[in-house]
N, C-alpha and C positions, 0 to 999 in steps of 0.2 A: 503493500499500500503506499500512496504517496502523501506526506505531510504538506499541507498547505498551510501558511503562517500568515496572518493579515496584521499589519500595524494600521490600525485607523484612528486620525490624529483630527480633533476640531479646533479651530483657533477662534478668538473672541471678534477677531476681523481682518481685513486684508492687508492692513499694515503691520501685522504681527509675523515675524518669519518662523516659519517651521525650522526645528532643529537640523543642523547640517552633520552628518556622520564625519568621523574623522578620517584620514586616509587610510589607515590600518584597518578600519573596518570594511570600508570599500574594497580595498585588497583581499581581504577574506571572502567577500562574496564572490569577486572576480575570480578567485582560487576554486573556490566552490564550483563556479559555472564551468570553469577549463576542465574540472575533474568529472564534470556530469553529475554531481551528486544535486545540482540547484538550477532550477530555471527562475530567474529574477523575471518576474513578469511586470517590474515597474510600478509607477504611480498612477491612481485615477484620482479625479478631483469630481467634486459636486459641482453642480451649476453656479453656486455662489461663491466658489472658491475657498470657501471654510473649512471644508472637510476633504483630507487627502488620505487615500487608503494605499497602502503599499504593499503588494503581495509578493511572497517567495513561495516556490512548489520544491521540497527537498524530495529525490529520487526515493529515498527510505527513512523510515523513522529513525534509525541509527544515523543517519547523514544529519538530519533535524537535530538529534542530541548531541552530536559532535559539533555543530556549528554553534548550539546554543550553550555550550560549555567551554568555548573558547574566550580566551581571556579579552579579546577586542570586541566579541559580541556582549560579553558581560558589561565590558567598559561602555558601550554603546548604550545599551539600556540605562544603566546608572546616571550617565551623563543625559542621557534625553530625558529621562524623568526630571532630574533637577531643573534642566531647562526650561522644559514643559511646565513645571508647578509656577516656576518664576514668572512665566508668562501666560499663564492662565489658559493653558492649552490642553483640554480634557484628550484621554488618549485609551485605547483598549488594545490588547493583543490577542487576536482569537487564533485558535490553532485547532484543525481537524483532518482526519484522514478523508483522502478523495480516492477515487478508482478503485 
């Protein structure tokens, strides 16, 4: 089974920027894509541009667990949480099994 992970964020207005991941986290995603462990489906936006949904699909749950436990991934979640709380951005991370 593939594992889908969605990061859904909602900002208070369009003058508030969403958190930008570190280069280390971006490199981690690129590495997993190159190893066919991850399909980065990118971001989609609501019509009002206030809600951003980023979707990652992992080939297996083991690939997802490996990604999630990587220090760059853990730092991303921690840094994003701090940023989002400071900027009044609500968010959720949804994970489910597909196919």
